[in-house]
N, C-alpha and C positions, 0 to 999 in steps of 0.2 A: 404549503404550510408558509407565513408569514411570521416573522420575529422580527420585533422593534428594537431598534439598536438605545444603548444610551442616553443618546441625544434626541431622538424619537421616530425618527429614520425608517426609512420598512427597511426589513433584510432577509432576504427569501436564501435562506442556508444551499448547497450543488452538496449532496453523501457521494462519498468512493462508490461508486457501484461496481468496476472491477478492474484491475492489473493486466494486464496485457501479456503472457510472459515473454512470448517471439520480442520488444521491445526492451522489457525490462532491463536493465546494465547491475542488474543488486550492487548498488549501489548503496543502500540504507539509510538514504538523504531524510527520506520522505518514515520511517520506520522510527526514525530519533527526532522529531518532530510529532509528532503525534501522542498526544498526555488518554488517549481509551486505547492504546493496546488494538487496536482493529486490522495490525499486518504482524505480519513475521515473514523472520527469510527463511529458503528451502532450498533443496542442490535438486537440480537438476540432471541423472546420470547420460548418459552419452546414448543407452536403449532411452531415452526419453521419458524415465522414471525418476516418480519422483520419493526428494530423500529430508526423510528430519535431516537436521542438524547437530552437533553435538561437538565439543570444545576440540575432537581429535580429528576431526571430516576431514579438514585440511592436508591433511597427512599418508590419507586413505587411497588415494586417485580417484577416489567411483567417483565422483560429486567432475563434468562439466565445464557445472556455471550454476551461478547461484543468485534466484529472482527473490523478488518481494510476493506475498500470497494475502488474500483478504481472509482472516480465521474471523474476525465478530465484525459482519459488514452491519451488526445492531446499535453498537455501540457507537458510529460515528456521529459526531452533532457538524458535519459538513460544515465546518472552519474553514477546510480550503489549505491549510496549512504545507500539506500533502504535498499538495500540487503544483503549488508554488514554489517548492524543495527539487523537484522533478527533474533532474537533465535531459531523461528520452521524454519523455508527453505520456507512457504506458498508463496510465492513466483515465478514468473512462468517470465521470460526475456528474449525477442528474437532480433534479430533482424530487423532493419527498413524493412515492408516486402513494 
C-alpha cells in the first residue's frame, strides 16, 4: 500500500504489528499520541497473569507492572507517532500485508 502526501510524494505507512510486554515500560506515551485507540494499558501480576486496570488498581498491590497492549490493530493508520515517542523500542511496525 502506497499513499501520496499532500505535495505528491509517495509514502508507505508502517502499521503497529505488536508490542513486546517484556520491554514495554508502561509509560503511556504511545497511548497519548494515538488518535485511533489502538492500544490500552494493562497490568501484569507477579504470576504473569493479565489484569484489566481500573482507577483503584494502584492501591491493591496485585499488579507488578503495567504494559501497553494492542486492542484494535486494525484501527492503526500507520502514522508512526507511537514509534517516535516510545523510549524502550518495544513496538514492531511493518508494511500492510
